[in-house]
N, C-alpha and C positions, 0 to 999 in steps of 0.2 A: 502493500502499500505507502503511494507517494506521500509524502506530509504537505497538507497544501495548510494555507494563508488562513488566520483560523482559525484550525482547526488544531487542537490537540497532536501529538506526535503520536502514529501506533506505539507498538511494544516495540523493544531491539535493544540487545547487548553487544558491546565493543570494547573489546582490550589499549588501547594505551600502555604509553611509556608510567614508568616506572610502578608497574604491577594494578594501579586504574586500571577500575572496571565504567564503563561506559554502560545508562539504560538512561532512560528520560526521569524514569525516579527520585537516581540518581542525586541531582540536584533540583529537583519541586527544591522552591524559596531565592534561589538564586536565578538571574537572568543566563543565558544560557548565548556562545558568541559557537559559532561547527563551521571551520572553513578548510572548501573542501583545496582544494589545488598539487598540479600534474605529479612535482615528482621532489623526492631532497637535492639539495645540494644542486641546481639547479638554479642558472641569473635572476629570473623573478622571482620565482617562489623562495629564494635564500630572506628575498627583497619586506618580501610580503611577512615573514615571518618574522622578520630583524623587525619591525613597524606593531605588529600585535603586540612582539617584547618589549620595544622600547614608551609602549599604550600602555601598557598591563596594567599600570600600579592603576591609573588613569579606568580601565573597563572593570576594575576589583572596588574603587572607591564606587562605581557607579548599580553594584551591586551587580554584576557580571563573572562567570567564568569564562576560557573560550580556550578552542582546542582544535586544531590545526587535526582534519586528516587527507590521506593520500594510502594506495596502494602498493606503496614502500613497503618493506617486513619492519618484525621491533627492534633491528641488530642499524638496523637503517635508518631509524628517528632516535633510535637513543644514540647517537650520533651527529647525528642529523642536532637534536637539541642539546647533547652537549659546549658540540661549535660554536654551535652560538647563547649560551647559555638561553636559554629563550623557558621560563620561568613557566609555560603550562606542557599541559601534556599535548602528543599529537596518541590520538589512533591510527593504526597498523586495519588497514582494511585492504587486506589484498586481494579476498577472493570477492572486492565488488559490493560486496553485499547490499552497504551501506551508500556507497553511486549509485545503484543500480535504484536503491528503496528510492533517495533527493533527487536520479536522473541526471547526473552528472557526466556522466559516459557519452560520450556524444566520437561524433568522426571526425577525424584533423586531419590536414595536409601535411605533412608533414617532407619538407626534401619528394617531393612529388607523390611520396607516398599516399593512400587512407594510410588508416595510425586511428586503434581507439583510442582517446584520450581522458582524461581529465578538463572539465571544463572549469577553469575559475571558479566558484560563487563560493558563499559566504548567508548561514541560517541564521536569523536569532528565533531565539528562541523565548517563552517569557514567564517568570517564575512561578508560571504553575503550570506552564511545557506545553502554551499554545505558539505554535509558532506566527511569529506578527511580520517581520519582515525577507527576501530574497532575492540579492541582487546574484542572477545570472551572468558568464561569460564579462566580466569586469575590467576593467584596468585593474594594472597596483597602485598609481600614482590615486593618490590620494582617496583611496578606498578608509584606511582602518579609523584616519578619522571617523565616513561617510558612515562607519558604523560605531561607534564610538558618540557619537550624535542620538545617531538609532538608538540605542539599550540610555542613554538621558533619560530620553524624551516618556521611552517606557516607565524611566520609576518618576517622572514627573508628574502621572499617567499613571499611575494605583494606586 
């Protein structure tokens, strides 16, 4: 079941770095920023992760937790997280369950070949587990600030 704006997230479980088990219920009471990115250690994804890292205290202050999601395995995620000093966890979606659930797997053209890849996307879930906003096919520049504004607006509305 694909998550829909203004509806509760369907039930699922995913494993993240640091031995964290992510479920929609495990984060009730906090807003959740779930950002999907194509691959660890690539230029755009590194920039995006560093921007979420640099604004992390502001997200916490606004009552939100951040999780990154890609198809990379746990070892790759742990290394990526350590290299960049990321203060949030990364979900290893090696079987693409979350990627398909959120509809972020897209056909892309890379070096003239059709490949299946992750479309850079972010989802904002409120403290009750309801999806409130989505950004799809986004550009890294300015995106993290936009998400932070949406988190702060959620807090004001609560």
